[in-house]
FITIFI-35232 format. One line per 4 residues: number of its first residue (from 1); their letters; for each residue x, y, z of C-alpha. Coordinates in steps of 0.001 Angstrom, whole numbers, plus 500000, padded with zeros to 6 digits. Each point is the difference from the previous one (the first is absolute). Layout:
! residues N
NUM) a) X Y Z | ...
***
This chain:
! residues 83
1) msvv) 500003 500002 500002 | 501313 503464 499152 | 499153 503227 501759 | 499440 503162 497986
5) afpi) 500737 503334 501653 | 497266 502623 500056 | 500882 502666 497420 | 501389 503163 501584
9) srev) 498134 502084 497419 | 496696 498668 501374 | 500683 501202 503535 | 497574 502916 499669
13) stvr) 500762 501609 503360 | 503731 500030 499208 | 499388 501398 496510 | 497867 502792 501483
17) lian) 502522 500749 502750 | 502861 500337 497507 | 497876 502029 497563 | 498943 502393 502777
21) tidr) 503589 500427 501135 | 501259 500674 496478 | 497130 502439 499473 | 501140 502031 503022
25) lhge) 503656 500013 498944 | 501414 501899 497062 | 502943 499763 497626 | 503066 498214 501238
29) daat) 498381 499129 503348 | 497265 498055 498189 | 502538 498306 497710 | 502226 499039 502939
33) fwre) 497027 498634 501928 | 498936 497923 496990 | 503518 498589 499468 | 500221 498984 503655
37) tarh) 496525 498467 499828 | 500827 498100 496814 | 503171 498550 501557 | 498040 498920 503060
41) llsv) 497210 498442 497908 | 502560 498134 497906 | 501541 498513 503140 | 496525 499072 501314
45) aler) 499121 498261 496733 | 503288 498090 500027 | 499400 498965 503619 | 496553 498756 498971
49) gyet) 501681 497652 497558 | 499716 501866 496708 | 502768 499488 497451 | 501918 503222 499264
53) eaar) 498214 500855 496735 | 496600 499180 501484 | 500811 502175 503018 | 500942 502895 497731
57) hevr) 496761 499498 498092 | 498107 500152 503310 | 501638 503330 500849 | 499053 501343 496550
61) qffn) 496412 498827 500520 | 499969 501702 503388 | 501325 503204 498407 | 497193 499820 497413
65) avql) 497419 499577 502769 | 501431 503025 501846 | 499957 502065 496796 | 496387 499035 499327
69) tlhk) 499041 500945 503555 | 501732 503367 499632 | 498316 500574 496637 | 496572 499226 501424
73) slpe) 500550 502591 502727 | 500395 502806 497453 | 496998 502362 499888 | 499618 499716 496215
77) fadq) 499844 496198 500252 | 497351 500213 502730 | 497942 502242 497677 | 500304 497414 497200
81) eks) 498824 497244 502346 | 496794 501930 500747 | 499085 500384 496297
***
Protein backbone atom coordinates (compact mmCIF):
# COMPACT_ATOMS: atom_id res chain seq x y z
CA UNK A 1 0.00 0.00 0.00
CA UNK A 2 1.32 3.46 -0.85
CA UNK A 3 0.47 6.69 0.91
CA UNK A 4 -0.09 9.86 -1.10
CA UNK A 5 0.65 13.19 0.55
CA UNK A 6 -2.09 15.81 0.61
CA UNK A 7 -1.20 18.48 -1.97
CA UNK A 8 0.18 21.64 -0.39
CA UNK A 9 -1.68 23.73 -2.97
CA UNK A 10 -4.99 22.39 -1.60
CA UNK A 11 -4.30 23.60 1.94
CA UNK A 12 -6.73 26.51 1.61
CA UNK A 13 -5.96 28.12 4.97
CA UNK A 14 -2.24 28.15 4.18
CA UNK A 15 -2.85 29.55 0.69
CA UNK A 16 -4.98 32.34 2.17
CA UNK A 17 -2.46 33.09 4.92
CA UNK A 18 0.40 33.42 2.43
CA UNK A 19 -1.72 35.46 -0.01
CA UNK A 20 -2.78 37.84 2.77
CA UNK A 21 0.81 38.27 3.90
CA UNK A 22 2.06 38.95 0.38
CA UNK A 23 -0.80 41.39 -0.15
CA UNK A 24 0.34 43.42 2.88
CA UNK A 25 4.00 43.43 1.82
CA UNK A 26 5.41 45.33 -1.12
CA UNK A 27 8.35 45.09 -3.49
CA UNK A 28 11.42 43.30 -2.26
CA UNK A 29 9.80 42.44 1.09
CA UNK A 30 7.06 40.49 -0.72
CA UNK A 31 9.60 38.80 -3.01
CA UNK A 32 11.82 37.84 -0.07
CA UNK A 33 8.85 36.47 1.86
CA UNK A 34 7.79 34.40 -1.15
CA UNK A 35 11.31 32.98 -1.68
CA UNK A 36 11.53 31.97 1.97
CA UNK A 37 8.05 30.44 1.80
CA UNK A 38 8.88 28.53 -1.39
CA UNK A 39 12.05 27.08 0.17
CA UNK A 40 10.09 26.00 3.23
CA UNK A 41 7.30 24.45 1.14
CA UNK A 42 9.86 22.58 -0.95
CA UNK A 43 11.40 21.09 2.19
CA UNK A 44 7.93 20.17 3.50
CA UNK A 45 7.05 18.42 0.23
CA UNK A 46 10.34 16.52 0.26
CA UNK A 47 9.74 15.48 3.88
CA UNK A 48 6.29 14.24 2.85
CA UNK A 49 7.97 11.89 0.41
CA UNK A 50 7.69 13.76 -2.88
CA UNK A 51 10.46 13.24 -5.43
CA UNK A 52 12.37 16.46 -6.17
CA UNK A 53 10.59 17.32 -9.43
CA UNK A 54 7.19 16.50 -7.95
CA UNK A 55 8.00 18.68 -4.93
CA UNK A 56 8.94 21.57 -7.20
CA UNK A 57 5.70 21.07 -9.11
CA UNK A 58 3.81 21.22 -5.80
CA UNK A 59 5.44 24.55 -4.95
CA UNK A 60 4.50 25.90 -8.40
CA UNK A 61 0.91 24.72 -7.88
CA UNK A 62 0.88 26.42 -4.49
CA UNK A 63 2.20 29.63 -6.09
CA UNK A 64 -0.60 29.45 -8.67
CA UNK A 65 -3.18 29.03 -5.90
CA UNK A 66 -1.75 32.05 -4.06
CA UNK A 67 -1.80 34.11 -7.26
CA UNK A 68 -5.41 33.15 -7.93
CA UNK A 69 -6.37 34.10 -4.38
CA UNK A 70 -4.64 37.46 -4.75
CA UNK A 71 -6.32 38.04 -8.11
CA UNK A 72 -9.75 37.26 -6.69
CA UNK A 73 -9.20 39.85 -3.96
CA UNK A 74 -8.80 42.66 -6.51
CA UNK A 75 -11.81 45.02 -6.62
CA UNK A 76 -12.18 44.74 -10.40
CA UNK A 77 -12.34 40.93 -10.15
CA UNK A 78 -14.99 41.15 -7.42
CA UNK A 79 -17.05 43.39 -9.75
CA UNK A 80 -16.75 40.80 -12.55
CA UNK A 81 -17.92 38.05 -10.20
CA UNK A 82 -21.13 39.98 -9.45
CA UNK A 83 -22.04 40.36 -13.15
